[in-house]
C-alpha positions in Angstrom: 47.0 100.9 97.9 48.7 98.7 100.4 52.1 97.5 99.1 54.4 94.9 100.5 58.2 94.9 99.9 60.7 92.1 100.6 64.3 91.4 100.0 65.5 87.8 99.4 68.7 85.9 98.8 72.2 87.1 99.5 72.5 90.7 100.6 74.4 93.3 98.7 74.9 97.1 98.7 72.1 98.9 96.9 69.2 97.0 98.6 68.5 99.9 101.0 68.5 102.5 98.2 66.1 100.4 96.3 63.8 100.0 99.2 64.0 103.8 99.8 63.3 104.7 96.2 60.2 102.4 96.1 58.8 103.7 99.3 59.5 107.4 98.6 57.5 107.1 95.3 54.7 105.0 96.8 54.3 107.6 99.5 53.8 110.2 96.7 50.8 108.1 95.7 49.5 108.0 99.2 50.1 104.3 99.6 50.7 102.4 102.9 53.9 100.3 102.6 55.0 97.4 104.8 58.1 95.3 104.7 58.1 91.6 105.1 61.2 90.6 106.9 63.7 87.9 106.0 62.6 87.5 102.4 59.9 84.9 101.7 60.3 83.7 105.3 58.5 86.9 106.4 55.5 86.1 104.2 55.5 82.5 105.6 55.6 83.7 109.2 53.7 87.0 108.7 56.5 89.2 110.2 56.4 92.8 109.1 57.7 96.3 109.8 56.1 99.5 108.6 58.0 101.3 105.9 57.5 105.0 106.6 59.3 108.1 105.6 61.2 108.2 108.9 62.3 104.6 108.5 63.6 104.8 104.9 64.8 108.4 104.6 68.3 107.9 106.1 69.2 104.4 104.7 70.5 105.4 101.2 74.1 105.0 102.3 73.7 101.8 104.3 74.8 98.4 103.0 72.8 95.2 103.5 69.0 95.4 103.9 66.9 96.8 106.8 64.4 94.1 105.9 66.9 91.3 106.4 67.0 88.3 104.2 66.8 84.5 103.9 66.9 81.8 101.2 63.4 80.5 102.0 61.7 78.8 99.0 58.0 78.3 99.4 57.9 76.4 96.1 60.4 73.8 97.1 58.8 70.3 97.0 57.5 69.4 100.4 57.0 73.1 101.3 53.4 73.2 100.4 52.4 74.5 103.8 54.8 77.4 103.4 53.2 78.3 100.1 49.7 78.2 101.7 51.0 80.5 104.4 52.4 83.0 101.9 49.0 83.2 100.1 47.1 83.4 103.4 49.3 86.2 104.7 49.0 88.2 101.5 45.3 88.2 102.1 45.6 88.7 105.9 47.6 91.9 105.4 45.4 93.1 102.5 48.3 93.4 100.1 47.3 94.9 96.8 50.8 94.6 95.3 54.1 93.0 96.2 57.5 94.3 95.2 60.1 91.5 95.5 63.7 92.6 95.4 66.2 89.8 94.8 68.1 87.6 92.4 67.1 84.7 90.1 65.7 82.6 93.0 63.7 85.3 94.7 62.3 86.6 91.4 61.5 83.0 90.3 59.2 82.7 93.3 57.6 86.1 92.5 57.1 84.9 88.9 55.4 81.7 90.0 53.1 83.6 92.4 52.1 85.9 89.6 51.5 83.2 87.0 50.1 80.4 89.2 48.3 82.3 91.8 47.5 85.7 90.3 49.5 87.7 92.9 50.2 91.3 91.8 54.0 91.0 91.8 56.8 93.3 90.5 60.4 92.2 90.5 63.4 94.3 91.2 66.7 92.7 90.2 69.7 92.6 92.6 72.8 90.5 92.6 76.4 91.3 93.2 77.1 88.5 90.7 75.5 90.6 87.9 74.1 87.4 86.4 70.5 88.2 85.9 69.2 88.2 82.3 67.6 91.1 80.4 69.3 93.8 82.5 72.7 95.2 81.7 73.7 95.7 85.3 72.3 94.9 88.7 73.0 96.9 91.8 75.4 95.2 94.2 77.9 94.3 91.4 79.7 97.7 91.2 80.1 97.8 95.0 81.3 94.2 95.2 83.8 94.6 92.4 85.1 97.8 93.9 85.6 96.1 97.3 87.4 93.2 95.6 89.5 95.7 93.6 90.6 97.6 96.7 91.6 94.4 98.4 93.6 93.1 95.4 95.4 96.5 95.1 96.5 96.0 98.7 97.6 92.4 98.1 99.7 93.5 95.2 102.0 95.4 97.6 102.7 92.4 99.7 103.1 90.1 96.7 105.8 92.4 95.3 107.5 92.8 98.7 107.8 89.1 99.3 108.2 88.0 95.6 105.1 85.8 95.9 102.1 84.8 93.8 98.9 85.6 95.7 95.7 83.8 94.6 92.5 85.7 95.5 89.2 84.0 95.6 86.1 86.3 95.1 82.4 85.5 95.0 80.7 84.4 91.8 78.8 81.1 91.7 77.8 80.7 88.0 79.1 83.9 86.5 82.6 85.4 86.7 81.8 89.1 86.3 83.3 90.1 89.7 86.4 88.0 89.1 86.9 89.2 85.6 86.3 92.9 86.2 88.4 93.0 89.4 91.2 91.1 87.6 91.4 93.4 84.6 91.1 96.6 86.7 93.8 95.5 89.1 96.2 94.3 86.4 96.2 90.7 87.6 98.2 88.1 85.8 95.4 85.5 85.3 91.7 84.9 86.1 89.7 81.8 86.5 85.9 82.1 85.9 83.1 79.5 85.9 82.3 80.0 82.2 85.8 78.9 81.0 87.4 75.5 81.7 90.2 76.1 84.2 93.6 75.6 82.6 96.2 75.5 85.4 99.0 74.7 83.0 98.3 77.8 80.9 98.2 80.0 84.0 101.3 78.5 85.4 103.2 78.8 82.1 102.2 82.5 82.0 103.5 83.1 85.5 106.8 81.3 84.6 107.1 83.4 81.5 106.6 86.6 83.6 109.4 85.4 85.9 111.7 84.9 83.0 111.3 88.5 82.0 111.9 89.7 85.5 108.5 89.8 87.2 109.0 87.8 90.4 105.5 88.2 91.8 101.9 87.7 90.6 98.2 88.0 91.2 95.7 85.3 90.2 92.0 85.9 90.7 89.6 83.0 91.0 85.8 83.0 91.0 84.3 80.8 93.8 82.2 78.8 91.4 85.2 77.5 89.3 85.6 73.8 89.1 88.8 72.1 88.2 88.9 69.3 85.7 88.1 66.0 87.5 86.5 67.7 90.5 83.6 65.8 92.0 81.3 68.0 94.0 78.2 66.0 93.5 77.7 65.3 97.2 78.1 68.9 98.3 75.4 70.2 100.6 72.7 72.4 98.9 70.4 75.2 100.0 66.6 75.5 99.5 67.0 76.4 95.9 69.4 73.5 95.1 72.7 75.5 95.1 75.8 74.0 96.4 77.4 75.6 99.5 80.7 76.8 98.0 82.4 77.6 101.2 83.4 74.0 101.7 84.9 73.5 98.3 87.9 75.9 98.8 88.7 76.5 95.2 91.1 79.4 95.9 93.4 77.4 98.2 93.3 74.5 95.8 94.4 76.6 92.9 97.1 78.1 95.0 98.6 74.7 95.8 98.4 73.6 92.2 100.2 76.8 91.0 102.9 76.5 93.6 103.5 72.8 92.5 103.7 73.8 88.8 105.8 77.0 89.1 108.0 76.8 92.1 106.7 80.2 93.2 105.9 80.7 96.9 102.1 81.1 96.7 99.6 82.4 99.2 95.8 82.3 99.0 93.2 84.9 100.2 89.5 84.2 100.3 87.7 87.5 100.3 84.3 85.8 101.0 81.5 87.9 102.4 83.5 91.0 102.8 82.7 91.9 99.1 78.9 91.9 100.1 79.4 94.5 102.7 80.1 98.2 103.1 78.5 101.3 101.7 77.0 101.1 98.2 78.9 103.0 95.5 77.5 106.0 93.8 76.5 103.8 90.8 74.6 101.4 93.0 72.9 104.1 95.0 71.6 105.6 91.8 70.7 102.3 90.1 69.0 101.1 93.3 67.0 104.3 93.6 66.0 104.2 89.9 64.7 100.7 89.9 62.9 101.2 93.2 61.1 104.2 91.8 60.3 102.4 88.6 58.8 99.4 90.5 56.5 101.8 92.4 55.5 103.4 89.1 54.6 100.1 87.5 52.6 99.1 90.6 50.3 102.1 89.9 50.2 101.4 86.2 49.1 97.8 87.0 52.0 96.3 85.0 52.5 93.2 87.1 54.5 90.1 86.4 57.3 92.4 85.2 60.9 93.0 86.4 62.4 96.4 86.1 65.6 96.3 84.1 68.4 98.6 83.1 69.0 98.5 79.4 71.3 101.1 78.1 70.4 104.2 80.2 66.7 103.3 80.4 64.9 101.4 83.1 62.3 99.2 81.4 59.8 96.5 82.3 60.5 93.0 81.1 58.5 89.8 81.9 59.9 88.2 85.1 59.5 84.8 83.6 61.8 85.7 80.8 64.5 87.1 83.1 64.8 84.1 85.5 66.1 80.6 84.9 68.8 81.6 82.4 71.8 83.4 83.8 73.7 86.2 82.1 77.3 84.9 81.9 80.6 86.2 80.6 80.7 85.5 76.9 83.7 83.7 75.3 84.3 86.7 73.1 84.5 89.1 76.0 86.7 86.8 78.0 89.2 86.4 75.1 89.3 90.1 74.5 90.4 90.6 78.1 92.7 87.7 78.0 95.0 89.6 75.6 96.0 91.8 78.6 97.5 88.6 80.2 99.2 87.1 77.2 102.4 89.1 76.7 
């Protein structure tokens, strides 16, 4: 067979192990494998690289993606010419099966290609936000949360030294998994996540209570997708999939100003931004990326198309892509409240 692979959406550690796992297994079958560069843009423009043993063997420890990425959406209204180019290039390159590695948006395109145009597509889930449905974890999350944790651990030292509160903004558009996990693991004093209405008064009261018992510093973690009551972000610029560009909304600095106003603490803000996307993948993400890559290759040869490979428990299973996209896996109220007890003392 001739199999194409692409990576779309935001990069994260684990993409290269997934590419490597898929290619290694496809080579066992004697397949020819090519990579389309820059996500769906590579299929629009017909830009490829060969994925041979020499290319993929050394990349297991590398962050990012050797195939590069983009947020191109060939199904965006008005992009009909892009969709036609995708279908034409799949024929031009004689692609028997396509493995799409990405998050909700990338896999949504793969699902439409399968259901609407009969393309033999397999989805591999990735997102550092850990918000894809029907899979317990996605690679990229563990690495991102560990980078955030390491940074927060360092910021604790300077917060204590200068008797300040430091507000740390981490990535997380619709789901607060990175913020919640890094907050709990670092022993932070409060966390704001998109799933729960932001309560600045409660957070400030908690910091004041801490000060009264002798704790003259603090750490507050904020997910970038948090919106404060009364915020109006309706005119924010959006990408090809309709998502707001969050870099201009500055939720971390805004929360820092509000907390300083309410508490009298000297407050600093740190926006970790894209640093949490980078660096070497953790052991967990190298293993998970490799496993889902191998499973995608296996399902190509079993003809189980229209499926996304998903980690459920300790098994990697196949679930319909259409069932996995469009509904994000978010932090439940029950889980949030169970962790909140570590703050309320």
